[in-house]
N, C-alpha and C positions, 0 to 999 in steps of 0.2 A: 404448476407454475414454478419457474426457477427463481431462486433468491439471487439478487444482484450482489456480486462480490467485487470489490475494487482493492487491488494491491498497490499501495503507494511505496515507491522506493527511490533510491538515488544512485543505484549501480555499484555501491560499495560491496566489499566482500561479504559482510553480514547480510546485506540485502539479497545478494545473489544466492547465498546458501539458503536463506529463508524461502526464496522463490522456488528453489529446487526441491526443498523438503516439505514445507507447509502448503504453499499454494498448489503445487503439483498433486498433493494428496486430496484436494477437494474433488468431490464427486461431480463430474460434468453433467450428470443428469439432474443434480440438485442445485448447482450453482452456475450462473453465467458470470465468468471471471473476466475482468478487465485489468490489465497491468499498466500502471502509469509510472513512467520514469520521470520524476520531478526535475531531474537535472536537464532533461531534454524538453520537458513540457512545463516550463516555469509558469506559464499562464494558468496552470491548474493548482498552484500552491494555495491560493485563496479558497478554492473548493475543498482541498484537503483540510485546511485549517477549520473551515466551517463544519466539516464532518468530524471534528474532534481530534485530528491528527496533530501531535506535538513533536513526534520524532518518527524517523523511518528506520527500518521497515514497519509498515502498519497495514493491517488488513481490515477492511470494512465489509462486514457481512450484514446485509440488510440495513438495519438502523444502528448497529453496534460497531464500534471501532476497537480493534485489538492491536496493541503495540507488541511487536515481536523483537526481543532483545533491544539493542540500541546501536544504530549505525551513525545517525546524524540528527541533530535538532532541526526542525523545520526552519527555524530562523536562519540557520547556516546556509540554507539553499536559496534564500532571497538575496537579492543584491545585484 
């Protein structure tokens, strides 16, 4: 059974670099990866917040959320 992985980002340079290096390195046999661009899918900001995301880029692996560097606060994406 694969672990669900969700990568939340906003398309900023930090987010793009993290996607190319960190997310791309996940083993596709172990992880089912979904990439969510919160700048384009604003309706998913509440979901990200509920998952513990406070800034992007962030990667959710199963039940754990990991913040990667700092591109933008989640609050900055709302509005």
